[in-house]
N, C-alpha and C positions, 0 to 999 in steps of 0.2 A: 504494500500500500504506500502511496506517495506521502512524503513528509510535508507537513505544513506547520508553521508557527506564526503566531501574531503576538507582538509585545506592545503594550500600551505605555506611553510616557507623556509627560506634559511639559510644555514650554510656553511661557507668556500667555497663560490661560487658553492655550490651544492644545488639544489632545492629538498626539501623533501615534499612529498605529504602524509599526514596522511589520510588514508581511514577508514571509520567507518560504520558499519551496513551491508547492503546488496547491493552488486554490481551485477546488473542483467541488462536485456535489457532496463528496464525503467530508471535505474539510470546511465548506462554507458555513456550517453551523457555528464553528469556532469564531469566525469573524462576526456573524450575526449576534452572538452572545455579547461580544465587546461593544458593538454598536447599540444594542438594546440597553446595555448597562449605562452607556454614555447618555442616551436619551432619558433614561430613568433618573439620571442625576442632573438633568437639564444642561448637559454639556453638548452644544450644537456646533462647535467649531472644530473640525476634524481635518487633519492631513493624513493621508495614507502614503507611506513611503514604500515604494515597490522595488527598491534597489536589490533586494535579495530574492524577489519573486521570479521563478523561472517559467511558470505556466499559470494561465487562468482559463477556466472553461466558461461556458455560458452560465452555469450555475453560480460561478464566482462573480461574473458580471451582474447577475441578477441581485446579488446582495446589495450592490451600490444603488441599483434602481429602486430597491425596496425601501431604502433609508434616506435617500437624498431629499425627497420632497418634504419629509418631516423635519429634517435639519433646516431646510430653507424656509419653511413656514415659521420657524422659530429664530429667524434672522441669523442662521448659521449656514454652513455649507460643508461639503466634503471635497477637498482639493486633493488631487492625485499627483505624486511626484516621483521622479527618478526611475521611470520605467525602462526596462530593457527593451530593445527594439522588437523582439518577438512578442512581448506582452503588449506594447503599444500598438502593434499591427492588428491585434485582435480587437482592441478598443476602437481603433480607426476604422476597421472593416464594418463595424456596427454603428458608426456615426457618433460615437461617444465624445470625440473632441468638441463637438458643437454643444453638447449638454454640460460638460464638465470642464473645469480648469485643470488641464494637465500641464504640469510645469517641469522644467529640467531639473531643478534642485529643490530640496526641502526648504531652504531659506527663501526662495522665490515664493513658494506656496504659503509659508508663514507670513511673508510680507503682503501677500494679496489680501489677507484678512485685515490689514491695518491701512489699506488704501481708502 
């Protein structure tokens, strides 16, 4: 079974989720649990750092679709940063760059919240 790990940290009142490995139907609930927890704590400003993510499936993409609206309704957002080319290509194929801020670096993503 593919490995997946998600670690939550905070910087400047923005929550950062570092995702690593393979995000698919089997591992998506791990990320859902983190996002649900953040919403329950009224933390709506999230950056997901993809630097260590090697693969994402449609189920993984669905996690972001499921939570972004609720974040935005609460004056927050989910910004995506540091994607490997093969992961970005999956997002791009499905038109996600129009819907989401996808940034080169975590710092850029954090700065987007302060603009």
